C-alpha positions in Angstrom: -0.1 0.0 -0.1 1.1 3.6 -0.6 1.5 6.3 2.2 -1.7 7.9 0.7 -3.6 4.8 0.8 -2.4 3.8 4.4 -3.4 7.5 5.3 -6.9 6.8 3.8 -7.2 3.7 5.7 -6.1 5.4 9.0 -8.7 8.0 8.4 -11.4 5.5 7.9 -10.5 3.7 11.0 -10.2 6.8 13.2 -13.8 7.9 12.1 -15.0 4.4 12.8 -13.5 4.6 16.5 -15.0 8.0 17.0 -18.4 6.7 15.9 -18.2 3.7 18.4 -16.9 6.0 21.1 -20.0 8.2 20.5 -22.1 5.1 20.8 -20.3 4.2 24.3 -21.0 7.7 25.4 -24.7 7.4 24.7 -24.7 3.9 26.5 -22.9 5.4 29.4 -25.6 8.0 29.4 -28.2 5.7 29.4 -26.4 3.5 32.2 -26.1 6.9 34.3 -29.8 7.5 34.0 -30.9 3.9 35.1 -28.3 4.2 38.0 -29.9 7.4 39.1 -33.5 5.8 38.8 -32.1 2.5 40.6 -33.0 0.5 37.7 -30.9 -2.5 37.6 -32.2 -3.9 34.6 -31.6 -1.0 32.4 -28.2 -0.6 34.0 -27.3 -4.0 33.3 -28.4 -3.7 29.7 -26.3 -0.4 29.4 -23.4 -2.2 30.6 -23.7 -5.0 28.2 -23.7 -2.6 25.3 -20.8 -1.0 26.8 -18.9 -4.2 26.8 -20.0 -5.0 23.2 -18.8 -1.6 22.2 -15.6 -1.8 23.7 -15.0 -5.1 22.3 -15.6 -3.5 18.8 -13.5 -0.5 19.7 -10.5 -2.8 20.7 -10.6 -4.7 17.3 -10.7 -1.4 15.5 -7.6 -0.3 17.6 -5.8 -3.4 16.6 -6.4 -2.7 12.9 -5.5 1.1 13.3 -2.3 0.0 15.3 -1.0 -2.0 12.3 -1.6 0.7 10.0 -0.1 3.4 12.4 2.9 0.9 12.6 3.3 0.7 8.7 3.3 4.4 8.5 5.5 5.2 11.5 8.1 3.0 9.7 7.6 4.7 6.3 8.1 8.2 8.3 11.3 7.1 9.8 10.0 6.5 13.1 9.9 3.1 15.6 7.0 1.0 15.1 5.6 1.9 18.5 5.4 5.4 17.8 2.4 7.3 19.4 -0.4 8.3 16.9 0.5 11.9 17.2 3.9 11.6 16.6 3.2 9.6 13.6 1.0 12.1 12.2 3.0 14.9 12.9 5.7 13.5 11.1 3.7 12.9 7.7 3.3 15.5 5.1 0.1 17.9 5.8 -1.9 16.4 3.1 -5.8 16.3 3.2 -6.0 12.8 4.8 -3.2 13.4 7.3 -4.8 16.7 8.4 -8.3 14.9 8.7 -6.6 11.9 10.8 -5.3 14.7 13.2 -8.5 16.2 13.5 -10.2 12.8 14.3 -7.5 11.7 16.7 -7.9 15.2 18.6 -11.8 14.5 18.8 -11.2 10.9 19.7 -9.0 12.0 22.7 -11.7 14.4 23.9 -14.3 11.7 23.6 -12.3 9.4 25.6 -11.9 11.9 28.4 -15.7 12.2 28.2 -16.4 8.5 28.4 -13.8 8.2 31.3 -15.4 10.9 33.4 -18.8 9.1 32.6 -17.5 5.9 33.7 -16.3 7.4 37.0 -19.5 8.8 37.7 -21.4 5.6 36.9 -18.8 3.7 39.2 -19.6 6.1 42.0 -23.5 6.0 41.5 -23.0 2.3 41.6 -21.1 2.2 44.7 -23.7 4.5 46.3 -26.4 2.2 45.5 -24.6 -0.8 47.2 -23.9 1.2 50.3 -27.7 2.1 50.3 -28.5 -1.7 49.9 -26.0 -2.5 52.7 -27.8 -0.1 54.9 -31.2 -1.1 54.2 -30.2 -4.9 54.9 -28.5 -4.0 57.9 -31.6 -2.1 58.9 -33.4 -5.6 58.9 -31.5 -7.1 61.5 -27.8 -8.6 62.2 -26.3 -9.1 58.9 -22.9 -8.6 57.5 -22.6 -7.0 54.2 -19.3 -7.7 52.3 -18.8 -5.3 49.2 -16.0 -5.3 46.9 -14.1 -2.0 46.0 -11.5 -2.4 43.2 -8.8 -0.3 45.5 -9.7 -1.5 48.7 -11.0 -5.3 48.1 -13.6 -6.7 50.0 -15.0 -4.8 53.0 -17.5 -5.7 55.7 -20.3 -3.2 56.7 -23.2 -3.8 58.9 -23.5 -5.8 61.9 -22.2 -9.2 62.2 -24.5 -12.0 61.1 -24.8 -14.6 58.2 -25.8 -12.5 55.1 -23.3 -11.5 52.3 -24.0 -9.6 49.3 -20.5 -10.3 47.6 -20.5 -13.1 45.0 -17.3 -14.7 46.0 -17.5 -17.7 43.4 -15.7 -15.5 40.9 
């Protein structure tokens, strides 16, 4: 493939990544709304959509990395060069300029998605804390919750009930 063809392919892949990232932002928004309404069914459905879209995005990224590596080699850079470095090293032809714009938009969308994910994680943790307090109000129960940074934690009063699925 020529550099022009590789740039056209890169532009196409970046555009598709941006579209999927937009779909992920919409799904994250639906998950936020569901978590705010305490609708576990809709929140789970949105989480499933996010997982599916994340898998599609990862496949596109693999294809983009192959094209990016080829362009990096042709520009005299290391194959592992970052996308911004590769695009900066290439001549400012229309496909390259469009790829730069798409890469910038993709970075912004990734930041938005990261913020939405943090919000959804906080909403889910608050929901779990509320459930733990509700269970504790019904009697002597120990509620074990999992937090990625802190591990399993016990709340409530000692008893026999655990809402942490320890089978995974």
